[in-house]
C-alpha positions as CSV (number, residue, x, y, z in Angstrom):
1,X,14.8,15.0,-3.6
2,X,12.9,13.7,-6.6
3,X,9.3,13.5,-5.4
4,X,8.2,11.2,-8.3
5,X,9.1,8.1,-6.5
6,X,7.0,9.2,-3.5
7,X,4.1,9.9,-5.8
8,X,4.5,6.5,-7.4
9,X,4.3,5.0,-3.9
10,X,0.9,6.5,-3.5
11,X,1.5,10.0,-2.0
12,X,-0.2,13.0,-3.4
13,X,1.9,15.8,-4.8
14,X,1.5,17.9,-1.7
15,X,2.3,14.9,0.6
16,X,5.4,14.2,-1.5
17,X,6.6,17.8,-1.3
18,X,6.1,18.0,2.5
19,X,7.7,14.7,3.2
20,X,10.7,15.6,1.0
21,X,11.0,18.9,2.7
22,X,11.1,17.2,6.1
23,X,13.8,14.8,4.9
24,X,15.9,17.8,3.9
25,X,15.4,20.0,7.0
26,X,14.5,17.6,9.7
27,X,12.4,18.9,12.6
28,X,10.2,21.8,11.5
29,X,7.0,23.6,12.6
30,X,4.1,23.6,10.2
31,X,4.6,27.2,9.2
32,X,8.2,26.5,8.1
33,X,7.1,23.3,6.3
34,X,4.4,25.3,4.5
35,X,6.9,27.8,3.2
36,X,9.5,25.2,2.3
37,X,7.1,22.9,0.5
38,X,5.1,25.8,-1.2
39,X,1.9,24.4,0.3
40,X,-0.8,26.6,1.8
41,X,-0.8,26.8,5.6
42,X,-4.2,25.2,6.3
43,X,-3.6,22.5,3.7
44,X,-0.2,21.8,5.3
45,X,-1.9,20.9,8.6
46,X,-4.2,18.5,6.8
47,X,-1.4,16.9,4.8
48,X,0.7,16.5,7.9
49,X,-2.1,14.7,9.7
50,X,-2.5,12.4,6.6
51,X,1.2,11.6,6.7
52,X,1.0,10.8,10.4
53,X,-1.9,8.4,9.7
54,X,0.2,6.8,7.0
55,X,3.0,6.3,9.6
56,X,5.8,8.2,7.8
57,X,5.7,11.5,9.8
58,X,5.7,12.0,13.6
59,X,4.6,14.9,15.7
60,X,6.9,16.2,18.5
61,X,5.5,18.5,21.2
62,X,8.1,20.9,22.5
63,X,6.5,23.4,24.8
64,X,4.2,25.8,22.8
65,X,5.6,24.7,19.4
66,X,4.6,21.6,17.6
67,X,7.3,20.2,15.4
68,X,7.1,17.5,12.7
69,X,9.8,15.0,11.7
70,X,9.9,12.2,9.1
71,X,10.3,8.6,10.3
72,X,12.9,6.3,8.8
73,X,12.5,6.1,5.0
74,X,12.2,2.3,5.3
75,X,8.7,2.9,6.5
76,X,7.8,3.9,3.0
77,X,8.1,0.2,2.1
78,X,4.8,-0.2,3.9
79,X,3.2,2.1,1.4
80,X,4.5,-0.2,-1.4
81,X,3.2,-3.3,0.4
82,X,-0.2,-1.6,0.7
83,X,-0.1,-0.7,-3.0
84,X,0.7,-4.3,-3.9
85,X,-2.2,-5.5,-1.8
86,X,-4.5,-3.1,-3.5
87,X,-3.3,-4.2,-6.9
88,X,-3.8,-7.8,-6.0
89,X,-7.3,-7.1,-4.7
90,X,-8.1,-5.2,-7.8
91,X,-6.8,-8.1,-10.0
92,X,-8.9,-10.5,-8.0
93,X,-12.0,-8.4,-8.5
94,X,-11.2,-8.0,-12.1
95,X,-10.8,-11.7,-12.6
96,X,-14.2,-12.2,-11.0
97,X,-15.8,-9.6,-13.2
98,X,-14.2,-10.1,-16.5
99,X,-16.5,-12.9,-17.5
100,X,-19.5,-10.8,-16.9
101,X,-18.0,-7.8,-18.9
102,X,-17.1,-10.1,-21.8
103,X,-20.6,-11.5,-21.7
104,X,-22.2,-8.1,-21.9
105,X,-19.8,-7.1,-24.7
106,X,-20.4,-10.3,-26.7
107,X,-24.2,-10.0,-26.3
108,X,-23.9,-6.3,-27.5
109,X,-22.2,-7.3,-30.7
110,X,-24.5,-10.4,-31.2
111,X,-21.8,-13.0,-30.5
112,X,-22.3,-15.9,-28.0
113,X,-20.1,-15.6,-24.9
114,X,-18.3,-18.9,-24.2
115,X,-16.3,-19.4,-21.0
116,X,-14.2,-22.5,-20.5
117,X,-12.9,-23.7,-17.1
118,X,-10.8,-26.7,-15.9
119,X,-10.1,-28.4,-12.6
120,X,-12.1,-28.3,-9.3
121,X,-11.8,-24.5,-9.0
122,X,-13.1,-24.2,-12.6
123,X,-16.2,-26.3,-12.1
124,X,-16.9,-24.4,-8.9
125,X,-16.9,-21.2,-10.8
126,X,-19.3,-22.6,-13.3
127,X,-21.6,-24.0,-10.6
128,X,-21.5,-20.8,-8.5
129,X,-22.3,-18.6,-11.5
130,X,-25.8,-20.0,-11.5
131,X,-26.3,-18.7,-7.9
132,X,-26.7,-15.2,-9.3
133,X,-29.7,-16.4,-11.4
134,X,-32.8,-14.2,-11.5
135,X,-34.8,-17.0,-13.0
136,X,-35.3,-20.6,-11.9
137,X,-32.4,-22.9,-12.7
138,X,-33.5,-25.7,-14.9
139,X,-31.1,-28.7,-14.7
140,X,-30.5,-32.1,-16.2
141,X,-28.8,-33.9,-13.3
142,X,-27.5,-37.4,-12.5
143,X,-28.1,-37.4,-8.8
144,X,-26.4,-40.8,-8.2
145,X,-23.2,-39.8,-9.9
146,X,-23.1,-36.3,-8.3
147,X,-23.6,-37.7,-4.8
148,X,-21.0,-40.4,-5.3
149,X,-18.3,-38.2,-6.9
150,X,-18.9,-34.7,-5.6
151,X,-20.7,-35.0,-2.3
152,X,-19.0,-32.1,-0.5
153,X,-19.2,-29.7,-3.5
154,X,-22.9,-30.5,-3.9
155,X,-23.6,-30.0,-0.3
156,X,-21.9,-26.6,-0.3
157,X,-23.6,-25.6,-3.5
158,X,-27.1,-26.5,-2.3
159,X,-26.4,-24.6,0.9
160,X,-25.4,-21.4,-0.9
161,X,-28.3,-21.8,-3.4
162,X,-30.9,-21.9,-0.6
163,X,-29.2,-19.0,1.2
164,X,-29.4,-17.0,-2.1
165,X,-33.0,-18.0,-2.4
166,X,-32.5,-19.4,-5.9
167,X,-35.0,-22.0,-7.0
168,X,-34.2,-25.0,-9.1
169,X,-36.0,-27.6,-11.2
170,X,-34.2,-30.9,-11.7
171,X,-34.8,-33.7,-14.2
172,X,-32.9,-36.9,-13.3
173,X,-32.9,-40.5,-14.2
174,X,-34.9,-42.8,-11.8
175,X,-33.2,-44.5,-8.9
176,X,-33.7,-45.3,-5.2
177,X,-31.2,-42.6,-4.2
178,X,-33.0,-40.0,-6.3
179,X,-36.3,-40.8,-4.6
180,X,-34.8,-40.7,-1.1
181,X,-33.0,-37.4,-1.7
182,X,-36.2,-35.9,-3.1
183,X,-37.9,-36.5,0.2
184,X,-35.4,-34.2,2.0
185,X,-35.5,-31.4,-0.6
186,X,-36.6,-27.9,0.4
187,X,-39.8,-27.9,-1.6
188,X,-39.9,-24.1,-1.7
189,X,-36.6,-24.1,-3.6
190,X,-36.2,-27.4,-5.3
191,X,-38.5,-29.5,-7.5
192,X,-37.4,-32.8,-8.9
193,X,-38.9,-35.0,-11.7
194,X,-37.6,-38.2,-13.1
195,X,-37.6,-39.9,-16.5
196,X,-38.0,-43.6,-16.7
197,X,-35.8,-44.0,-19.7
198,X,-32.2,-45.0,-19.1
199,X,-30.6,-41.7,-20.1
200,X,-26.9,-41.3,-19.3
201,X,-26.3,-37.7,-18.2
202,X,-22.5,-37.3,-18.8
203,X,-22.7,-33.7,-17.7
204,X,-24.7,-31.5,-15.3
205,X,-26.6,-29.1,-17.5
206,X,-28.0,-25.8,-16.0
207,X,-30.2,-23.5,-17.9
208,X,-30.8,-19.9,-16.5
209,X,-30.6,-16.2,-17.3
210,X,-29.8,-16.6,-21.0
211,X,-27.1,-19.1,-20.2
212,X,-26.5,-22.8,-20.5
213,X,-23.7,-24.3,-18.5
214,X,-22.1,-27.8,-18.6
215,X,-20.1,-29.6,-15.9
216,X,-18.5,-33.0,-16.6
217,X,-19.3,-35.7,-14.1
218,X,-16.0,-37.6,-14.6
219,X,-13.8,-36.6,-11.6
220,X,-10.7,-37.3,-13.6
221,X,-11.8,-34.9,-16.3
222,X,-13.1,-31.8,-14.5
223,X,-14.3,-29.4,-17.2
224,X,-16.9,-26.6,-17.1
225,X,-18.4,-24.5,-19.8
226,X,-20.8,-21.5,-19.7
227,X,-22.5,-20.4,-22.9
228,X,-24.4,-17.2,-22.9
229,X,-26.7,-16.6,-25.9
230,X,-30.4,-15.9,-26.0
231,X,-31.1,-18.4,-28.9
232,X,-29.0,-21.2,-27.4
233,X,-30.7,-20.6,-24.1
234,X,-34.3,-20.6,-25.6
235,X,-33.6,-23.9,-27.5
236,X,-32.3,-25.7,-24.4
237,X,-35.1,-24.2,-22.2
238,X,-37.7,-25.5,-24.7
239,X,-36.2,-29.0,-24.6
240,X,-36.2,-28.9,-20.8
241,X,-39.8,-27.7,-20.7
242,X,-40.9,-30.5,-23.0
243,X,-39.3,-33.2,-21.0
244,X,-40.4,-31.6,-17.7
245,X,-44.1,-31.9,-18.7
246,X,-43.8,-35.7,-19.4
247,X,-41.5,-36.5,-16.4
248,X,-42.8,-38.0,-13.2
249,X,-43.0,-35.6,-10.3
250,X,-41.4,-36.6,-7.0
């Protein structure tokens, strides 16, 4: 039997040789398996135990002799299913990490890293990226619009932010709702200030860890962007700091 397919399914070379030998000869003791598969005696016992754990070999006790037998080859499909699951998990982990890897690469070559996202899942990715921040998040924020259009997302985000112990400074336009919400803020993690001028914040802006992110506030046009660049970050941080000093503290 060609053992390549068995190896492709995830078996080691020794596992494939031993399983193939069992398929050809049927019931055999470990000693005979060792000779047939050209695998050392001690290693054969270990490999057989591994194959039993994988569910493709069974042990038969017959008096003083222990025999081993392969199960139906259809059971090998479970190895394929497991491999598919591992690949899917790896793909998911890769998708979650690729942005960070690209970011580091672009910073290394001196090029800004720009990531673009669409839809609810996209803006969630942009929002949750800030939850890894090592610095305070500085944000321009229209509280009225956010609470009206994204109440559940905002509630979940704030909960995760507090859990992650990430602090946030918010500059918002003045309103009754803003002042009421500020009274319930966790003062150890959230500080809000308002500007009297009627400024229309069409996006949420978050400044943190050499990044500036934007999330549109139009529920019919859900777009998120993350820009990572030290100079762009410093410029936006300077603008925020200037407005912060003149804004009214709540």
